[in-house]
ChimeraX commands (.cxc) that place a marker at each C-alpha (Angstrom):
marker #1 position 0.53,-17.89,-4.23 radius 0.5
marker #1 position 0.67,-14.11,-4.74 radius 0.5
marker #1 position -1.95,-12.22,-2.74 radius 0.5
marker #1 position -4.14,-9.64,-4.48 radius 0.5
marker #1 position -5.26,-6.67,-2.37 radius 0.5
marker #1 position -7.67,-3.98,-3.59 radius 0.5
marker #1 position -6.77,-0.46,-2.52 radius 0.5
marker #1 position -9.26,1.86,-0.87 radius 0.5
marker #1 position -7.77,5.36,-0.81 radius 0.5
marker #1 position -9.56,8.02,1.20 radius 0.5
marker #1 position -9.48,11.79,0.65 radius 0.5
marker #1 position -11.99,14.27,2.07 radius 0.5
marker #1 position -13.99,11.32,3.33 radius 0.5
marker #1 position -14.45,9.78,-0.12 radius 0.5
marker #1 position -12.91,6.82,-1.96 radius 0.5
marker #1 position -10.69,8.23,-4.70 radius 0.5
marker #1 position -7.77,7.34,-6.91 radius 0.5
marker #1 position -4.90,9.68,-7.70 radius 0.5
marker #1 position -2.55,9.89,-10.67 radius 0.5
marker #1 position 1.14,9.67,-9.71 radius 0.5
marker #1 position 0.19,10.60,-6.15 radius 0.5
marker #1 position -0.94,14.14,-7.05 radius 0.5
marker #1 position -3.61,15.01,-4.47 radius 0.5
marker #1 position -5.16,17.55,-6.83 radius 0.5
marker #1 position -5.47,15.02,-9.67 radius 0.5
marker #1 position -8.12,12.66,-8.36 radius 0.5
marker #1 position -11.20,10.73,-9.43 radius 0.5
marker #1 position -13.99,9.98,-6.96 radius 0.5
marker #1 position -15.29,6.41,-7.18 radius 0.5
marker #1 position -17.39,6.18,-4.02 radius 0.5
marker #1 position -18.73,8.90,-1.76 radius 0.5
marker #1 position -18.43,6.42,1.12 radius 0.5
marker #1 position -15.21,4.36,1.21 radius 0.5
marker #1 position -17.00,1.67,3.19 radius 0.5
marker #1 position -19.11,0.96,0.09 radius 0.5
marker #1 position -15.90,0.33,-1.87 radius 0.5
marker #1 position -14.55,-1.91,0.87 radius 0.5
marker #1 position -17.73,-3.95,0.98 radius 0.5
marker #1 position -17.70,-4.31,-2.78 radius 0.5
marker #1 position -14.20,-5.78,-2.86 radius 0.5
marker #1 position -14.88,-7.97,0.16 radius 0.5
marker #1 position -17.99,-9.23,-1.58 radius 0.5
marker #1 position -15.99,-10.03,-4.70 radius 0.5
marker #1 position -13.56,-12.18,-2.76 radius 0.5
marker #1 position -10.79,-9.92,-1.47 radius 0.5
marker #1 position -8.96,-11.58,1.39 radius 0.5
marker #1 position -7.50,-8.30,2.63 radius 0.5
marker #1 position -7.84,-4.59,1.82 radius 0.5
marker #1 position -5.19,-1.90,1.52 radius 0.5
marker #1 position -6.63,1.26,3.11 radius 0.5
marker #1 position -4.86,4.64,2.91 radius 0.5
marker #1 position -5.57,8.09,4.32 radius 0.5
marker #1 position -4.25,10.22,1.45 radius 0.5
marker #1 position -4.84,13.53,3.21 radius 0.5
marker #1 position -2.87,12.47,6.27 radius 0.5
marker #1 position -0.08,11.24,4.00 radius 0.5
marker #1 position 0.46,14.71,2.53 radius 0.5
marker #1 position -0.40,16.60,5.71 radius 0.5
marker #1 position -3.59,18.36,4.62 radius 0.5
marker #1 position -6.20,16.55,6.68 radius 0.5
marker #1 position -7.26,13.53,8.67 radius 0.5
marker #1 position -9.76,10.83,7.71 radius 0.5
marker #1 position -9.19,8.68,10.79 radius 0.5
marker #1 position -12.88,8.31,11.61 radius 0.5
marker #1 position -13.69,7.17,8.07 radius 0.5
marker #1 position -10.70,4.82,8.20 radius 0.5
marker #1 position -11.95,3.27,11.44 radius 0.5
marker #1 position -15.44,2.82,9.97 radius 0.5
marker #1 position -13.95,0.84,7.11 radius 0.5
marker #1 position -11.79,-1.27,9.44 radius 0.5
marker #1 position -14.84,-2.20,11.49 radius 0.5
marker #1 position -17.31,-2.61,8.65 radius 0.5
marker #1 position -15.38,-4.16,5.78 radius 0.5
marker #1 position -15.83,-7.75,6.90 radius 0.5
marker #1 position -12.27,-8.71,5.91 radius 0.5
marker #1 position -8.84,-7.89,7.35 radius 0.5
marker #1 position -7.55,-4.41,6.56 radius 0.5
marker #1 position -4.05,-2.95,6.48 radius 0.5
marker #1 position -3.88,0.82,7.02 radius 0.5
marker #1 position -1.41,3.47,5.92 radius 0.5
marker #1 position -1.14,7.17,5.26 radius 0.5
marker #1 position 0.40,9.60,7.71 radius 0.5
marker #1 position 1.29,6.99,10.32 radius 0.5
marker #1 position 4.45,8.51,11.76 radius 0.5
marker #1 position 4.10,7.74,15.45 radius 0.5
marker #1 position 3.58,4.71,17.65 radius 0.5
marker #1 position 0.45,6.30,19.11 radius 0.5
marker #1 position -1.26,6.58,15.71 radius 0.5
marker #1 position -0.19,3.06,14.76 radius 0.5
marker #1 position -1.51,1.67,18.04 radius 0.5
marker #1 position -4.76,3.62,17.56 radius 0.5
marker #1 position -5.46,1.85,14.28 radius 0.5
marker #1 position -4.30,-1.52,15.60 radius 0.5
marker #1 position -6.69,-1.18,18.54 radius 0.5
marker #1 position -9.46,-0.24,16.09 radius 0.5
marker #1 position -8.94,-3.62,14.45 radius 0.5
marker #1 position -6.39,-3.06,11.68 radius 0.5
marker #1 position -4.61,-6.27,10.75 radius 0.5
marker #1 position -1.47,-4.35,9.86 radius 0.5
marker #1 position -0.27,-0.73,10.01 radius 0.5
marker #1 position 1.94,0.81,7.35 radius 0.5
marker #1 position 4.77,3.26,7.96 radius 0.5
marker #1 position 5.96,5.31,4.99 radius 0.5
marker #1 position 7.93,8.49,5.64 radius 0.5
marker #1 position 8.70,7.16,9.12 radius 0.5
marker #1 position 10.74,4.40,7.47 radius 0.5
marker #1 position 13.65,6.82,7.43 radius 0.5
marker #1 position 13.54,6.91,11.23 radius 0.5
marker #1 position 14.68,3.40,12.09 radius 0.5
marker #1 position 14.13,4.11,15.79 radius 0.5
marker #1 position 10.38,4.53,15.17 radius 0.5
marker #1 position 10.27,1.30,13.20 radius 0.5
marker #1 position 12.12,-0.57,15.95 radius 0.5
marker #1 position 9.67,0.76,18.53 radius 0.5
marker #1 position 6.69,-0.21,16.37 radius 0.5
marker #1 position 7.98,-3.75,15.92 radius 0.5
marker #1 position 8.29,-4.06,19.70 radius 0.5
marker #1 position 4.96,-2.43,20.51 radius 0.5
marker #1 position 2.86,-4.17,17.85 radius 0.5
marker #1 position 4.77,-7.32,16.84 radius 0.5
marker #1 position 6.48,-7.71,13.43 radius 0.5
marker #1 position 3.43,-9.33,11.82 radius 0.5
marker #1 position 1.42,-6.15,12.52 radius 0.5
marker #1 position 3.90,-3.80,10.82 radius 0.5
marker #1 position 4.50,-3.05,7.15 radius 0.5
marker #1 position 6.86,-0.43,5.78 radius 0.5
marker #1 position 6.14,1.33,2.48 radius 0.5
marker #1 position 9.18,2.21,0.40 radius 0.5
marker #1 position 7.89,4.35,-2.45 radius 0.5
marker #1 position 10.39,5.09,-5.17 radius 0.5
marker #1 position 11.06,6.76,-8.50 radius 0.5
marker #1 position 13.45,4.56,-10.47 radius 0.5
marker #1 position 14.98,3.42,-7.20 radius 0.5
marker #1 position 15.10,6.79,-5.38 radius 0.5
marker #1 position 12.99,6.91,-2.22 radius 0.5
marker #1 position 10.06,9.34,-2.18 radius 0.5
marker #1 position 8.53,10.58,1.10 radius 0.5
marker #1 position 5.81,12.86,2.54 radius 0.5
marker #1 position 3.08,11.67,0.22 radius 0.5
marker #1 position 5.59,11.54,-2.65 radius 0.5
marker #1 position 6.14,15.30,-2.46 radius 0.5
marker #1 position 9.85,14.91,-1.69 radius 0.5
marker #1 position 12.35,12.79,-3.62 radius 0.5
marker #1 position 15.43,11.77,-1.67 radius 0.5
marker #1 position 18.82,10.51,-2.79 radius 0.5
marker #1 position 18.37,7.31,-0.78 radius 0.5
marker #1 position 18.42,4.03,-2.71 radius 0.5
marker #1 position 15.23,2.07,-2.13 radius 0.5
marker #1 position 16.88,-1.35,-1.92 radius 0.5
marker #1 position 19.47,-0.07,0.53 radius 0.5
marker #1 position 16.68,1.26,2.75 radius 0.5
marker #1 position 14.80,-2.04,2.52 radius 0.5
marker #1 position 17.88,-3.93,3.64 radius 0.5
marker #1 position 18.30,-1.62,6.62 radius 0.5
marker #1 position 14.68,-2.19,7.53 radius 0.5
marker #1 position 15.18,-5.95,7.39 radius 0.5
marker #1 position 18.14,-5.61,9.72 radius 0.5
marker #1 position 15.92,-4.07,12.42 radius 0.5
marker #1 position 13.30,-6.82,12.01 radius 0.5
marker #1 position 10.82,-5.71,9.35 radius 0.5
marker #1 position 9.10,-8.66,7.65 radius 0.5
marker #1 position 6.62,-6.90,5.35 radius 0.5
marker #1 position 7.66,-4.31,2.76 radius 0.5
marker #1 position 5.53,-2.56,0.17 radius 0.5
marker #1 position 7.23,-1.00,-2.84 radius 0.5
marker #1 position 5.39,1.42,-5.14 radius 0.5
marker #1 position 6.86,2.63,-8.41 radius 0.5
marker #1 position 5.42,6.14,-8.30 radius 0.5
marker #1 position 6.11,7.01,-11.94 radius 0.5
marker #1 position 3.36,4.60,-13.00 radius 0.5
marker #1 position 0.89,4.73,-10.10 radius 0.5
marker #1 position -2.59,5.57,-11.33 radius 0.5
marker #1 position -1.47,6.11,-14.93 radius 0.5
marker #1 position -3.02,2.94,-16.39 radius 0.5
marker #1 position 0.14,2.52,-18.48 radius 0.5
marker #1 position 1.42,-0.71,-16.99 radius 0.5
marker #1 position 3.96,-1.20,-14.19 radius 0.5
marker #1 position 7.66,-0.42,-14.22 radius 0.5
marker #1 position 8.92,-3.62,-12.63 radius 0.5
marker #1 position 12.63,-3.73,-13.41 radius 0.5
marker #1 position 13.82,-2.20,-10.15 radius 0.5
marker #1 position 11.14,-3.62,-7.86 radius 0.5
marker #1 position 11.51,-7.22,-9.04 radius 0.5
marker #1 position 15.29,-7.06,-8.62 radius 0.5
marker #1 position 14.79,-5.65,-5.13 radius 0.5
marker #1 position 12.27,-8.33,-4.19 radius 0.5
marker #1 position 14.71,-11.02,-5.32 radius 0.5
marker #1 position 17.36,-9.57,-3.00 radius 0.5
marker #1 position 15.20,-9.35,0.11 radius 0.5
marker #1 position 14.09,-11.92,2.67 radius 0.5
marker #1 position 10.92,-10.02,3.64 radius 0.5
marker #1 position 7.50,-10.48,2.11 radius 0.5
marker #1 position 7.47,-7.83,-0.62 radius 0.5
marker #1 position 4.24,-6.34,-1.97 radius 0.5
marker #1 position 4.24,-4.28,-5.17 radius 0.5
marker #1 position 1.99,-1.46,-6.36 radius 0.5
marker #1 position 1.92,1.09,-9.13 radius 0.5
marker #1 position 0.62,0.91,-12.68 radius 0.5
marker #1 position -0.83,-2.61,-12.89 radius 0.5
marker #1 position -3.44,-2.28,-15.63 radius 0.5
marker #1 position -4.14,-5.68,-17.23 radius 0.5
marker #1 position -3.97,-9.36,-16.35 radius 0.5
marker #1 position -0.86,-9.60,-18.52 radius 0.5
marker #1 position 0.83,-7.13,-16.17 radius 0.5
marker #1 position 0.08,-9.43,-13.26 radius 0.5
marker #1 position 1.42,-12.48,-15.08 radius 0.5
marker #1 position 4.84,-10.81,-15.06 radius 0.5
marker #1 position 4.95,-11.50,-11.34 radius 0.5
marker #1 position 4.61,-15.26,-11.61 radius 0.5
marker #1 position 7.76,-17.06,-10.61 radius 0.5
marker #1 position 9.05,-14.06,-8.68 radius 0.5
marker #1 position 9.56,-13.70,-4.92 radius 0.5
marker #1 position 6.75,-11.14,-4.71 radius 0.5
marker #1 position 4.29,-11.93,-1.90 radius 0.5
marker #1 position 1.45,-9.75,-3.06 radius 0.5
marker #1 position 0.19,-6.96,-5.30 radius 0.5
marker #1 position -1.98,-3.96,-4.50 radius 0.5
marker #1 position -4.45,-2.97,-7.22 radius 0.5
marker #1 position -6.20,0.36,-7.46 radius 0.5
marker #1 position -7.45,2.19,-10.53 radius 0.5
marker #1 position -7.43,-0.93,-12.72 radius 0.5
marker #1 position -10.08,-2.50,-10.47 radius 0.5
marker #1 position -12.17,0.65,-10.30 radius 0.5
marker #1 position -11.98,1.19,-14.06 radius 0.5
marker #1 position -12.67,-2.47,-14.76 radius 0.5
marker #1 position -9.53,-3.27,-16.75 radius 0.5
marker #1 position -8.72,-5.99,-14.20 radius 0.5
marker #1 position -11.34,-8.26,-12.67 radius 0.5
marker #1 position -10.57,-9.16,-9.06 radius 0.5
marker #1 position -11.62,-12.80,-9.35 radius 0.5
marker #1 position -9.58,-13.30,-12.53 radius 0.5
marker #1 position -6.60,-11.58,-10.95 radius 0.5
marker #1 position -6.69,-13.97,-8.00 radius 0.5
marker #1 position -6.97,-16.93,-10.35 radius 0.5
marker #1 position -4.06,-15.70,-12.45 radius 0.5
marker #1 position -1.76,-15.39,-9.44 radius 0.5
marker #1 position -3.13,-18.30,-7.42 radius 0.5
marker link #1:1,2 radius 0.2
marker link #1:2,3 radius 0.2
marker link #1:3,4 radius 0.2
marker link #1:4,5 radius 0.2
marker link #1:5,6 radius 0.2
marker link #1:6,7 radius 0.2
marker link #1:7,8 radius 0.2
marker link #1:8,9 radius 0.2
marker link #1:9,10 radius 0.2
marker link #1:10,11 radius 0.2
marker link #1:11,12 radius 0.2
marker link #1:12,13 radius 0.2
marker link #1:13,14 radius 0.2
marker link #1:14,15 radius 0.2
marker link #1:15,16 radius 0.2
marker link #1:16,17 radius 0.2
marker link #1:17,18 radius 0.2
marker link #1:18,19 radius 0.2
marker link #1:19,20 radius 0.2
marker link #1:20,21 radius 0.2
marker link #1:21,22 radius 0.2
marker link #1:22,23 radius 0.2
marker link #1:23,24 radius 0.2
marker link #1:24,25 radius 0.2
marker link #1:25,26 radius 0.2
marker link #1:26,27 radius 0.2
marker link #1:27,28 radius 0.2
marker link #1:28,29 radius 0.2
marker link #1:29,30 radius 0.2
marker link #1:30,31 radius 0.2
marker link #1:31,32 radius 0.2
marker link #1:32,33 radius 0.2
marker link #1:33,34 radius 0.2
marker link #1:34,35 radius 0.2
marker link #1:35,36 radius 0.2
marker link #1:36,37 radius 0.2
marker link #1:37,38 radius 0.2
marker link #1:38,39 radius 0.2
marker link #1:39,40 radius 0.2
marker link #1:40,41 radius 0.2
marker link #1:41,42 radius 0.2
marker link #1:42,43 radius 0.2
marker link #1:43,44 radius 0.2
marker link #1:44,45 radius 0.2
marker link #1:45,46 radius 0.2
marker link #1:46,47 radius 0.2
marker link #1:47,48 radius 0.2
marker link #1:48,49 radius 0.2
marker link #1:49,50 radius 0.2
marker link #1:50,51 radius 0.2
marker link #1:51,52 radius 0.2
marker link #1:52,53 radius 0.2
marker link #1:53,54 radius 0.2
marker link #1:54,55 radius 0.2
marker link #1:55,56 radius 0.2
marker link #1:56,57 radius 0.2
marker link #1:57,58 radius 0.2
marker link #1:58,59 radius 0.2
marker link #1:59,60 radius 0.2
marker link #1:60,61 radius 0.2
marker link #1:61,62 radius 0.2
marker link #1:62,63 radius 0.2
marker link #1:63,64 radius 0.2
marker link #1:64,65 radius 0.2
marker link #1:65,66 radius 0.2
marker link #1:66,67 radius 0.2
marker link #1:67,68 radius 0.2
marker link #1:68,69 radius 0.2
marker link #1:69,70 radius 0.2
marker link #1:70,71 radius 0.2
marker link #1:71,72 radius 0.2
marker link #1:72,73 radius 0.2
marker link #1:73,74 radius 0.2
marker link #1:74,75 radius 0.2
marker link #1:75,76 radius 0.2
marker link #1:76,77 radius 0.2
marker link #1:77,78 radius 0.2
marker link #1:78,79 radius 0.2
marker link #1:79,80 radius 0.2
marker link #1:80,81 radius 0.2
marker link #1:81,82 radius 0.2
marker link #1:82,83 radius 0.2
marker link #1:83,84 radius 0.2
marker link #1:84,85 radius 0.2
marker link #1:85,86 radius 0.2
marker link #1:86,87 radius 0.2
marker link #1:87,88 radius 0.2
marker link #1:88,89 radius 0.2
marker link #1:89,90 radius 0.2
marker link #1:90,91 radius 0.2
marker link #1:91,92 radius 0.2
marker link #1:92,93 radius 0.2
marker link #1:93,94 radius 0.2
marker link #1:94,95 radius 0.2
marker link #1:95,96 radius 0.2
marker link #1:96,97 radius 0.2
marker link #1:97,98 radius 0.2
marker link #1:98,99 radius 0.2
marker link #1:99,100 radius 0.2
marker link #1:100,101 radius 0.2
marker link #1:101,102 radius 0.2
marker link #1:102,103 radius 0.2
marker link #1:103,104 radius 0.2
marker link #1:104,105 radius 0.2
marker link #1:105,106 radius 0.2
marker link #1:106,107 radius 0.2
marker link #1:107,108 radius 0.2
marker link #1:108,109 radius 0.2
marker link #1:109,110 radius 0.2
marker link #1:110,111 radius 0.2
marker link #1:111,112 radius 0.2
marker link #1:112,113 radius 0.2
marker link #1:113,114 radius 0.2
marker link #1:114,115 radius 0.2
marker link #1:115,116 radius 0.2
marker link #1:116,117 radius 0.2
marker link #1:117,118 radius 0.2
marker link #1:118,119 radius 0.2
marker link #1:119,120 radius 0.2
marker link #1:120,121 radius 0.2
marker link #1:121,122 radius 0.2
marker link #1:122,123 radius 0.2
marker link #1:123,124 radius 0.2
marker link #1:124,125 radius 0.2
marker link #1:125,126 radius 0.2
marker link #1:126,127 radius 0.2
marker link #1:127,128 radius 0.2
marker link #1:128,129 radius 0.2
marker link #1:129,130 radius 0.2
marker link #1:130,131 radius 0.2
marker link #1:131,132 radius 0.2
marker link #1:132,133 radius 0.2
marker link #1:133,134 radius 0.2
marker link #1:134,135 radius 0.2
marker link #1:135,136 radius 0.2
marker link #1:136,137 radius 0.2
marker link #1:137,138 radius 0.2
marker link #1:138,139 radius 0.2
marker link #1:139,140 radius 0.2
marker link #1:140,141 radius 0.2
marker link #1:141,142 radius 0.2
marker link #1:142,143 radius 0.2
marker link #1:143,144 radius 0.2
marker link #1:144,145 radius 0.2
marker link #1:145,146 radius 0.2
marker link #1:146,147 radius 0.2
marker link #1:147,148 radius 0.2
marker link #1:148,149 radius 0.2
marker link #1:149,150 radius 0.2
marker link #1:150,151 radius 0.2
marker link #1:151,152 radius 0.2
marker link #1:152,153 radius 0.2
marker link #1:153,154 radius 0.2
marker link #1:154,155 radius 0.2
marker link #1:155,156 radius 0.2
marker link #1:156,157 radius 0.2
marker link #1:157,158 radius 0.2
marker link #1:158,159 radius 0.2
marker link #1:159,160 radius 0.2
marker link #1:160,161 radius 0.2
marker link #1:161,162 radius 0.2
marker link #1:162,163 radius 0.2
marker link #1:163,164 radius 0.2
marker link #1:164,165 radius 0.2
marker link #1:165,166 radius 0.2
marker link #1:166,167 radius 0.2
marker link #1:167,168 radius 0.2
marker link #1:168,169 radius 0.2
marker link #1:169,170 radius 0.2
marker link #1:170,171 radius 0.2
marker link #1:171,172 radius 0.2
marker link #1:172,173 radius 0.2
marker link #1:173,174 radius 0.2
marker link #1:174,175 radius 0.2
marker link #1:175,176 radius 0.2
marker link #1:176,177 radius 0.2
marker link #1:177,178 radius 0.2
marker link #1:178,179 radius 0.2
marker link #1:179,180 radius 0.2
marker link #1:180,181 radius 0.2
marker link #1:181,182 radius 0.2
marker link #1:182,183 radius 0.2
marker link #1:183,184 radius 0.2
marker link #1:184,185 radius 0.2
marker link #1:185,186 radius 0.2
marker link #1:186,187 radius 0.2
marker link #1:187,188 radius 0.2
marker link #1:188,189 radius 0.2
marker link #1:189,190 radius 0.2
marker link #1:190,191 radius 0.2
marker link #1:191,192 radius 0.2
marker link #1:192,193 radius 0.2
marker link #1:193,194 radius 0.2
marker link #1:194,195 radius 0.2
marker link #1:195,196 radius 0.2
marker link #1:196,197 radius 0.2
marker link #1:197,198 radius 0.2
marker link #1:198,199 radius 0.2
marker link #1:199,200 radius 0.2
marker link #1:200,201 radius 0.2
marker link #1:201,202 radius 0.2
marker link #1:202,203 radius 0.2
marker link #1:203,204 radius 0.2
marker link #1:204,205 radius 0.2
marker link #1:205,206 radius 0.2
marker link #1:206,207 radius 0.2
marker link #1:207,208 radius 0.2
marker link #1:208,209 radius 0.2
marker link #1:209,210 radius 0.2
marker link #1:210,211 radius 0.2
marker link #1:211,212 radius 0.2
marker link #1:212,213 radius 0.2
marker link #1:213,214 radius 0.2
marker link #1:214,215 radius 0.2
marker link #1:215,216 radius 0.2
marker link #1:216,217 radius 0.2
marker link #1:217,218 radius 0.2
marker link #1:218,219 radius 0.2
marker link #1:219,220 radius 0.2
marker link #1:220,221 radius 0.2
marker link #1:221,222 radius 0.2
marker link #1:222,223 radius 0.2
marker link #1:223,224 radius 0.2
marker link #1:224,225 radius 0.2
marker link #1:225,226 radius 0.2
marker link #1:226,227 radius 0.2
marker link #1:227,228 radius 0.2
marker link #1:228,229 radius 0.2
marker link #1:229,230 radius 0.2
marker link #1:230,231 radius 0.2
marker link #1:231,232 radius 0.2
marker link #1:232,233 radius 0.2
marker link #1:233,234 radius 0.2
marker link #1:234,235 radius 0.2
marker link #1:235,236 radius 0.2
marker link #1:236,237 radius 0.2
view
C-alpha cells in the first residue's frame, strides 16, 4: 500500500502553494492553515505533510502556526521547513509532530546522526530535493553538484529510514511528475521513500503501482481538484 499525504505549506501564516519552489510565485488557498489540515483530515488523510516555507528560505518563521496545526489537525503530522538543528527538531517533536524533516541539514551527516539518536529513527525523515538528480538546498535556491542517490545512500548508512524525494522541476506546475530518476533511486534504496513534485492526475499516481515507493505527497492537485483524495487512496491502496 502506498500512503497518500496531503501537503499543507505555510507562508506568512497562510496555506499556500508555490510553483517550482519560488516563494514569490504563490497562490493562497486558506487564510488559516489549520482549516486546510482539518479539511484533509476530514476527507480521510491518515497523515499530513506540513512545511514552513518561510523558514525553509530564511525569510521568516511560522512556528506558532505550525504548532497550532500539529495540535489541531486530528491526525498525525510530519513537519519540515528550516529544521537545521536538533533543538528545532525537538521543539516540533515535543509539540506533537509524528516526524520531523531535515532538508538542507541532510548535507551535515553529523546533524542527522544526532537527530536519529535524540529522536529515534522513526521520528526522522530527510528530504532530498533534486533537479534531474542534482541536490537542491536552502529552499531550492541553491543547486549543488551532489548526486541525489549518492546522498540518499550515505544517509542510509548513518541510519535514516525515511527519505522524501521531490523533483523540483515539476513541483507545483500541474504538468505531471518527472519520475525517471526518483523511481530508479527508490528501487536502489532500502529506506521508505516518499515522492513529491508534479503529480496532477490519478494516472500519474498509477505510475507508482508496483514500485518500491512508500508514499506520495500531494499538493496543488488536491487544492485545484484535479485529484480527489479518496480516489487517490483507493488507486494506491
